[in-house]
C-alpha positions as CSV (number, residue, x, y, z in Angstrom):
1,M,-19.6,16.0,-53.9
2,P,-22.1,18.1,-55.8
3,T,-21.5,21.2,-54.5
4,G,-17.9,21.0,-55.1
5,K,-17.1,21.6,-51.3
6,F,-15.4,18.6,-48.9
7,A,-15.4,18.6,-45.4
8,I,-14.0,16.0,-42.7
9,S,-15.8,15.1,-39.6
10,G,-14.7,13.5,-36.5
11,L,-10.8,13.0,-37.7
12,R,-8.6,11.5,-35.3
13,V,-4.7,11.3,-35.3
14,F,-2.8,8.6,-33.6
15,G,0.6,9.1,-32.2
16,N,2.5,10.0,-29.0
17,G,2.6,13.5,-28.0
18,N,5.9,15.4,-27.2
19,G,5.6,15.2,-23.1
20,K,6.3,12.4,-20.6
21,K,4.3,8.9,-20.2
22,P,2.3,8.5,-17.2
23,G,3.7,7.4,-13.9
24,A,2.9,3.7,-12.9
25,V,-0.6,3.1,-11.0
26,E,-0.3,2.6,-7.3
27,A,-2.4,1.0,-4.5
28,F,-4.2,-1.3,-6.9
29,I,-6.7,-3.1,-5.4
30,V,-9.5,-6.0,-6.6
31,L,-12.2,-6.9,-3.9
32,R,-14.2,-9.8,-5.0
33,T,-17.4,-9.9,-3.4
34,E,-18.4,-13.0,-1.2
35,K,-21.5,-13.3,-1.8
36,D,-21.5,-13.6,-5.4
37,K,-18.1,-14.1,-6.8
38,R,-18.8,-13.1,-10.5
39,S,-18.4,-9.5,-9.3
40,A,-15.3,-7.2,-7.9
41,Y,-14.7,-3.9,-7.0
42,I,-11.5,-2.7,-8.5
43,K,-10.0,0.9,-7.3
44,W,-6.5,2.4,-7.3
45,K,-5.0,5.5,-7.0
46,P,-5.3,8.5,-9.7
47,V,-2.3,9.2,-11.4
48,D,-2.3,13.2,-12.3
49,N,-1.6,13.2,-15.7
50,A,-3.7,9.9,-16.9
51,F,-7.0,10.3,-18.5
52,A,-7.5,6.6,-19.1
53,Y,-6.5,3.4,-17.1
54,N,-6.5,0.1,-19.0
55,I,-7.7,-3.0,-16.5
56,Y,-6.4,-6.2,-18.0
57,Y,-7.8,-9.2,-16.8
58,G,-7.9,-13.2,-17.3
59,T,-8.1,-16.8,-16.0
60,A,-4.0,-17.2,-15.9
61,A,-1.5,-14.6,-15.0
62,D,0.3,-14.9,-18.0
63,K,-2.9,-14.7,-20.4
64,L,-4.7,-11.0,-19.5
65,Y,-5.8,-11.1,-23.1
66,S,-9.2,-9.0,-22.0
67,C,-8.9,-5.3,-21.5
68,I,-11.4,-2.5,-19.9
69,M,-10.5,1.0,-20.7
70,V,-11.8,3.5,-18.1
71,H,-11.9,7.1,-18.7
72,D,-11.8,9.9,-15.7
73,L,-12.4,7.3,-12.7
74,N,-10.1,5.4,-10.4
75,E,-12.7,2.6,-9.7
76,Y,-14.6,0.2,-11.4
77,W,-17.3,-2.2,-11.2
78,F,-16.5,-5.6,-12.8
79,K,-19.4,-8.1,-13.5
80,A,-18.1,-10.5,-15.7
81,M,-16.3,-13.7,-13.8
82,D,-16.7,-17.2,-13.5
83,K,-18.0,-17.7,-10.1
84,D,-15.7,-21.0,-9.3
85,K,-12.3,-19.7,-11.5
86,P,-9.9,-17.4,-9.8
87,Y,-9.2,-14.2,-11.9
88,Y,-5.8,-12.3,-12.8
89,F,-5.5,-8.4,-13.1
90,S,-3.0,-5.7,-14.1
91,I,-3.6,-2.1,-14.5
92,E,-1.9,0.8,-16.4
93,A,-1.9,4.0,-16.8
94,V,-2.9,6.2,-20.7
95,N,-2.2,9.7,-22.0
96,E,-1.3,11.3,-25.0
97,N,2.3,10.4,-24.3
98,G,1.7,6.7,-24.2
99,V,1.0,4.1,-21.5
100,S,2.9,3.5,-18.5
101,E,4.2,0.0,-17.1
102,R,2.0,-2.4,-16.1
103,T,1.2,-3.3,-12.4
104,T,2.0,-6.9,-11.1
105,V,-0.7,-9.4,-11.3
106,I,-3.0,-9.7,-8.7
107,K,-5.1,-12.9,-7.9
108,S,-8.4,-12.9,-7.1
109,E,-9.9,-16.0,-6.0
């Protein structure tokens, strides 16, 4: 720096905290719309110590390669499906201490 002073902005440190990981997500449902099969309403019961959720999805139960992170909500309007294919979903809760176990995979046709 020309002035001899140095500053850092927006520094993030990654790692796990010293607390407990969040519990597993319960009551995970995927409701695919009948009129437009490209959309689905996804909802779950909030986990007390979670600040975000990772929703995994794909076109095969063992290939959930795509992920959406949802902050501060317990629902998501998903609008990215092919209308003729079944999709599979799973979710996990996230906090500063790690991630929960994923739910069992749900098939949505």
